[in-house]
C-alpha positions as CSV (number, residue, x, y, z in Angstrom):
1,X,20.9,-45.6,42.6
2,X,20.8,-47.8,39.5
3,X,18.5,-50.4,41.1
4,X,16.1,-47.6,42.3
5,X,15.9,-46.1,38.8
6,X,15.2,-49.6,37.3
7,X,12.4,-50.1,39.8
8,X,10.9,-46.7,39.0
9,X,11.1,-47.4,35.3
10,X,9.4,-50.8,35.7
11,X,6.6,-49.1,37.7
12,X,5.9,-46.8,34.8
13,X,4.1,-49.6,32.9
14,X,1.4,-50.5,35.6
15,X,1.0,-46.8,36.5
16,X,0.3,-45.8,32.9
17,X,-2.0,-48.9,32.5
18,X,-4.0,-47.9,35.7
19,X,-4.4,-44.3,34.7
20,X,-5.6,-45.2,31.2
21,X,-8.0,-47.8,32.6
22,X,-9.6,-45.5,35.1
23,X,-10.1,-42.8,32.5
24,X,-11.4,-45.2,29.9
25,X,-13.9,-46.5,32.4
26,X,-15.1,-43.0,33.3
27,X,-15.5,-42.1,29.6
28,X,-17.9,-45.1,29.1
29,X,-20.5,-43.2,31.3
30,X,-19.9,-39.8,29.6
31,X,-22.8,-38.8,27.3
32,X,-22.4,-37.2,23.9
33,X,-19.9,-39.5,22.3
34,X,-18.9,-39.4,18.6
35,X,-21.8,-41.6,17.5
36,X,-24.3,-39.3,19.2
37,X,-22.6,-36.3,17.6
38,X,-22.8,-37.9,14.2
39,X,-26.5,-38.7,14.8
40,X,-27.1,-35.1,15.8
41,X,-25.3,-33.9,12.7
42,X,-27.4,-36.1,10.5
43,X,-30.6,-34.8,12.0
44,X,-29.4,-31.3,11.3
45,X,-28.6,-32.1,7.7
46,X,-32.0,-33.7,7.1
47,X,-32.7,-36.5,4.7
48,X,-29.7,-35.8,2.4
49,X,-27.3,-36.5,5.2
50,X,-29.0,-39.7,6.2
51,X,-29.2,-40.9,2.7
52,X,-25.5,-40.3,2.1
53,X,-24.5,-42.2,5.2
54,X,-26.9,-45.0,4.8
55,X,-25.5,-45.7,1.4
56,X,-28.7,-45.1,-0.6
57,X,-27.7,-45.1,-4.3
58,X,-24.1,-45.7,-3.3
59,X,-24.0,-49.4,-2.3
60,X,-21.7,-48.8,0.6
61,X,-21.2,-46.6,3.7
62,X,-19.4,-43.4,3.0
63,X,-17.8,-41.4,5.8
64,X,-18.5,-37.7,5.6
65,X,-15.7,-35.1,6.1
66,X,-13.0,-37.7,5.8
67,X,-13.7,-39.5,9.0
68,X,-11.5,-42.6,9.6
69,X,-12.6,-45.9,11.0
70,X,-11.6,-46.9,14.6
71,X,-12.1,-45.3,18.0
72,X,-10.7,-45.4,21.5
73,X,-13.6,-45.3,23.8
74,X,-17.2,-44.2,24.2
75,X,-20.5,-44.9,25.8
76,X,-22.3,-48.2,25.8
77,X,-23.0,-49.4,22.2
78,X,-26.6,-49.1,21.1
79,X,-27.7,-46.6,23.8
80,X,-27.8,-43.2,22.1
81,X,-30.1,-40.4,23.0
82,X,-30.2,-39.2,19.4
83,X,-31.1,-42.6,17.9
84,X,-34.8,-42.3,18.4
85,X,-36.6,-42.5,15.0
86,X,-33.4,-43.5,13.3
87,X,-33.0,-46.6,11.2
88,X,-31.3,-49.2,13.4
89,X,-29.2,-50.4,10.5
90,X,-27.9,-46.8,10.1
91,X,-27.0,-46.6,13.8
92,X,-25.2,-49.9,13.5
93,X,-23.2,-48.6,10.4
94,X,-22.2,-45.5,12.4
95,X,-21.1,-47.7,15.3
96,X,-19.0,-49.8,13.0
97,X,-17.5,-46.7,11.4
98,X,-16.3,-45.4,14.7
99,X,-15.3,-48.8,16.0
100,X,-18.0,-49.0,18.7
101,X,-19.4,-52.2,17.4
102,X,-17.0,-54.0,19.7
103,X,-17.4,-54.5,23.4
104,X,-15.7,-52.0,25.7
105,X,-13.1,-54.4,27.0
106,X,-12.1,-55.3,23.4
107,X,-11.7,-51.7,22.5
108,X,-9.6,-51.1,25.6
109,X,-7.3,-54.1,24.9
110,X,-6.9,-53.0,21.3
111,X,-6.0,-49.5,22.5
112,X,-3.5,-50.7,25.0
113,X,-1.9,-53.0,22.5
114,X,-1.5,-50.0,20.2
115,X,0.0,-47.9,22.9
116,X,2.7,-50.4,23.6
117,X,3.8,-49.8,20.0
118,X,3.2,-46.0,20.4
119,X,0.3,-46.4,17.9
120,X,-2.5,-44.1,19.1
121,X,-4.8,-44.9,16.3
122,X,-6.4,-42.3,14.0
123,X,-8.4,-39.2,14.9
124,X,-12.1,-39.7,14.5
125,X,-12.6,-36.2,13.0
126,X,-9.3,-35.3,11.3
127,X,-8.6,-38.6,9.6
128,X,-4.9,-38.5,10.5
129,X,-2.7,-40.7,12.8
130,X,-2.8,-39.3,16.3
131,X,0.9,-39.7,16.8
132,X,1.5,-37.3,13.8
133,X,-0.9,-34.8,15.3
134,X,0.7,-35.0,18.7
135,X,4.2,-34.6,17.3
136,X,3.0,-31.6,15.3
137,X,1.6,-29.8,18.4
138,X,4.2,-30.9,20.9
139,X,6.9,-28.3,20.1
140,X,4.6,-25.5,20.9
141,X,3.6,-26.8,24.4
142,X,7.1,-27.9,25.2
143,X,8.4,-24.4,24.3
144,X,5.9,-22.6,26.5
145,X,6.3,-25.0,29.5
146,X,10.1,-25.2,29.3
147,X,10.9,-21.6,28.9
148,X,8.3,-20.4,31.3
149,X,9.5,-22.8,34.0
150,X,13.1,-22.0,33.5
151,X,12.5,-18.2,33.7
152,X,10.4,-18.6,36.8
153,X,13.1,-20.6,38.5
154,X,16.0,-18.4,37.4
155,X,14.2,-15.3,38.8
156,X,12.4,-16.7,41.8
157,X,15.3,-18.5,43.5
158,X,17.7,-15.5,43.6
159,X,14.8,-13.3,44.6
160,X,13.6,-15.7,47.4
161,X,17.2,-15.9,48.7
162,X,17.5,-12.1,48.7
163,X,14.1,-11.8,50.5
164,X,15.3,-14.3,53.2
165,X,18.5,-12.4,53.8
166,X,16.6,-9.1,54.1
167,X,13.6,-10.5,55.8
168,X,11.4,-7.7,57.3
169,X,13.0,-4.9,55.4
170,X,11.3,-2.5,52.9
171,X,12.8,-4.6,50.0
172,X,11.0,-7.7,51.4
173,X,7.7,-5.8,51.7
174,X,7.5,-4.2,48.3
175,X,8.8,-7.3,46.4
176,X,6.1,-9.4,48.2
177,X,3.5,-7.0,47.1
178,X,4.6,-7.1,43.5
179,X,4.7,-10.9,43.2
180,X,1.4,-11.2,44.9
181,X,-0.2,-8.8,42.5
182,X,1.2,-10.8,39.6
183,X,-0.1,-14.0,41.2
184,X,-3.6,-12.4,41.5
185,X,-3.8,-11.7,37.8
186,X,-4.9,-14.7,35.7
187,X,-2.4,-15.6,33.0
188,X,-4.9,-15.4,30.2
189,X,-6.0,-12.0,31.3
190,X,-2.5,-10.8,31.3
191,X,-2.1,-12.4,27.9
192,X,-5.0,-10.4,26.6
193,X,-3.5,-7.2,28.1
194,X,-0.2,-7.8,26.4
195,X,-1.8,-8.6,23.1
196,X,-3.8,-5.4,23.2
197,X,-0.8,-3.2,24.2
198,X,2.0,-4.8,22.1
199,X,0.6,-7.0,19.4
200,X,-1.5,-4.6,17.4
201,X,-4.6,-4.4,19.6
202,X,-5.1,-0.7,20.2
203,X,-1.6,0.6,20.6
204,X,1.6,-0.7,19.0
205,X,2.5,-3.8,17.1
206,X,5.9,-4.8,18.4
207,X,5.3,-8.5,18.6
208,X,3.4,-11.0,16.4
209,X,0.1,-12.3,17.5
210,X,0.2,-15.9,16.2
211,X,2.5,-18.8,15.6
212,X,6.1,-19.5,16.5
213,X,7.7,-18.5,13.3
214,X,7.3,-15.9,10.6
215,X,6.3,-16.7,7.1
216,X,9.3,-17.8,5.0
217,X,11.6,-18.2,8.1
218,X,12.6,-21.7,7.0
219,X,14.9,-20.1,4.4
220,X,16.6,-17.8,7.0
221,X,20.0,-18.5,8.6
222,X,20.0,-20.2,12.1
223,X,20.7,-17.1,14.1
224,X,17.9,-15.2,12.4
225,X,15.4,-18.1,13.0
226,X,16.4,-18.2,16.7
227,X,15.7,-14.4,17.0
228,X,12.4,-14.8,15.2
229,X,11.5,-17.7,17.5
230,X,12.3,-15.6,20.6
231,X,10.3,-12.7,19.2
232,X,7.2,-14.9,18.8
233,X,7.7,-16.5,22.3
234,X,8.2,-13.3,24.2
235,X,4.5,-12.4,25.0
236,X,3.1,-15.9,25.6
237,X,6.0,-16.8,27.9
238,X,5.7,-13.5,29.8
239,X,2.0,-14.2,30.3
240,X,2.7,-17.6,32.0
241,X,5.7,-16.3,33.9
242,X,4.0,-13.3,35.7
243,X,1.7,-15.5,37.7
244,X,4.2,-18.2,38.5
245,X,6.6,-16.2,40.7
246,X,4.7,-15.9,43.9
247,X,4.6,-19.5,45.1
248,X,8.2,-20.3,44.3
249,X,9.6,-17.0,45.7
250,X,7.8,-17.5,49.0
251,X,8.8,-21.2,49.1
252,X,12.4,-20.3,48.5
253,X,12.3,-17.6,51.1
254,X,10.7,-19.7,53.8
255,X,13.1,-22.7,53.1
256,X,16.1,-20.5,53.5
257,X,14.7,-18.8,56.6
258,X,14.1,-22.2,58.1
259,X,17.7,-23.3,57.4
260,X,19.3,-20.1,58.4
261,X,18.0,-20.5,62.0
262,X,19.5,-23.9,62.5
263,X,22.6,-24.7,64.6
264,X,25.0,-25.6,61.8
265,X,24.6,-22.1,60.3
266,X,25.4,-20.5,63.6
267,X,28.4,-22.8,63.9
268,X,29.6,-21.9,60.4
269,X,29.3,-18.2,61.2
270,X,31.1,-18.6,64.5
271,X,34.0,-20.2,62.7
272,X,34.4,-17.0,60.6
273,X,32.7,-18.2,57.3
274,X,31.5,-15.2,55.3
275,X,27.8,-14.8,54.5
276,X,28.1,-15.9,50.9
277,X,29.8,-19.2,51.8
278,X,27.2,-19.8,54.6
279,X,24.3,-19.2,52.2
280,X,25.6,-21.0,49.1
281,X,28.0,-23.5,50.7
282,X,25.8,-24.7,53.6
283,X,22.2,-23.5,53.4
284,X,21.6,-23.7,49.7
285,X,22.0,-27.5,49.4
286,X,19.4,-28.2,52.2
287,X,17.0,-25.4,51.3
288,X,16.8,-26.4,47.6
289,X,15.4,-29.8,48.2
290,X,11.8,-28.7,48.6
291,X,12.2,-26.4,45.6
292,X,13.6,-29.1,43.4
293,X,10.7,-31.4,44.5
294,X,8.3,-28.8,43.0
295,X,10.0,-28.5,39.6
296,X,8.2,-31.5,37.8
297,X,4.8,-30.3,39.2
298,X,5.5,-26.7,38.1
299,X,6.5,-27.8,34.6
300,X,3.6,-30.2,34.1
301,X,1.2,-27.7,35.7
302,X,2.1,-25.0,33.1
303,X,1.9,-27.6,30.4
304,X,-1.5,-28.9,31.5
305,X,-3.5,-25.8,32.6
306,X,-1.8,-22.5,32.3
307,X,-0.9,-22.8,28.6
308,X,-4.3,-23.6,27.3
309,X,-5.9,-20.1,27.4
310,X,-2.6,-18.5,26.5
311,X,-2.4,-20.7,23.4
312,X,-5.9,-19.6,22.5
313,X,-5.1,-15.9,22.9
314,X,-1.9,-16.0,20.8
315,X,-3.2,-18.6,18.3
316,X,-0.6,-21.2,19.3
317,X,-1.7,-24.6,18.1
318,X,-0.3,-26.7,21.0
319,X,-1.3,-29.8,23.0
320,X,-3.5,-27.8,25.4
321,X,-5.7,-26.5,22.7
322,X,-5.7,-29.8,20.9
323,X,-6.8,-31.7,24.1
324,X,-9.5,-29.2,24.8
325,X,-10.9,-29.4,21.3
326,X,-10.7,-33.2,21.4
327,X,-12.7,-33.3,24.6
328,X,-15.4,-31.0,23.2
329,X,-15.7,-33.1,20.0
330,X,-15.3,-36.4,21.9
331,X,-12.3,-37.4,19.6
332,X,-11.3,-40.2,21.9
333,X,-8.1,-41.3,20.2
334,X,-6.7,-37.8,20.6
335,X,-8.0,-37.5,24.2
336,X,-6.4,-40.8,25.3
337,X,-3.2,-40.2,23.3
338,X,-2.8,-36.8,24.9
339,X,-3.5,-38.2,28.3
340,X,-1.0,-41.0,27.7
341,X,1.7,-38.5,26.6
342,X,1.1,-36.1,29.5
343,X,1.1,-39.0,32.1
344,X,4.3,-40.5,30.7
345,X,6.0,-37.1,30.7
346,X,4.8,-36.4,34.3
347,X,6.2,-39.7,35.6
348,X,9.5,-39.1,33.8
349,X,9.7,-35.6,35.3
350,X,9.2,-37.0,38.8
351,X,12.0,-39.5,38.2
352,X,14.2,-36.6,37.0
353,X,13.3,-34.8,40.2
354,X,14.5,-37.7,42.3
355,X,17.8,-37.8,40.4
356,X,18.2,-34.1,41.0
357,X,17.8,-34.8,44.7
358,X,20.9,-36.9,44.8
359,X,22.9,-34.4,42.7
360,X,22.1,-31.6,45.1
361,X,22.6,-33.6,48.3
362,X,24.7,-36.8,47.9
363,X,23.6,-37.8,51.4
364,X,20.2,-38.9,50.0
365,X,20.3,-42.5,49.0
366,X,17.0,-43.9,47.7
367,X,18.3,-47.5,47.6
368,X,19.0,-47.4,51.4
369,X,15.3,-46.9,52.2
370,X,13.5,-49.9,53.6
């Protein structure tokens, strides 16, 4: 197993490089980069904005709104739809300000070199190191993804096993209806409903509507901070959990039904093994393999997509909202830094899933594969 893990870890480097390269190449053809947005902003400000940026009366280029130098990607230098009628020297100054005065391959190599040191550069529009911004937002997204995935698994697996044992009964029918209705309701719509009902919308205000901690909670004892954290996480987590049951419940049920009908189960029952031992001593290990395989995808899926709109509804400033805003504003250092972080996390979760395979079923040996 050690040699297999080493090979997988070594493969992380070219995989990350390939993903970043492909996305960087795609971004080169995307219109509306930060230079074009700055040109559009200057046109909207009129002569005063152009004068300030071109350095008239100042002697040097001044960056409005605290913008830092440097950038991670963008369209072809010098080809901007908003540059018509602009002073070429002004456009060149803006390109230099954002770091787009260099060829694309040089920007890419500089970016990769920084990533090897976990230096993601500085945000084009916030003026702060990207790594600081990511570390600030990461706890919110990790909290949502981790707790939602754990609750989904803790509820779905026992429910799926129960449905498999009682297949075709009234219990199987009505539970299937409940989980399918939950699956049909989008998570963000359920989040809005919960906010209206329980967060001071039109009814009661039992839960907070924003953040992960109350004001002044840093001074509280640990147990009180933990309760406050759970209080803030209740509604966002429930919003993500409701729609996540259906797929895992049905996968668990079908996996167990498939194993229950096999010969080794009939043999175990013929030898007098009780039903609990048959299910959890023989069937569970084989049926859980498919379920474990889906854990990394489930966690990353919640982290990537499901949490975005929930973060917006409950004013949770996490990576999903950060990545969305960065894509809208073409803040390339944040875009690529978030992509790098999500990709690395996804690859590591896949590796953890392979390790879990061997823990559940020791018969699996990845090193024996040819």
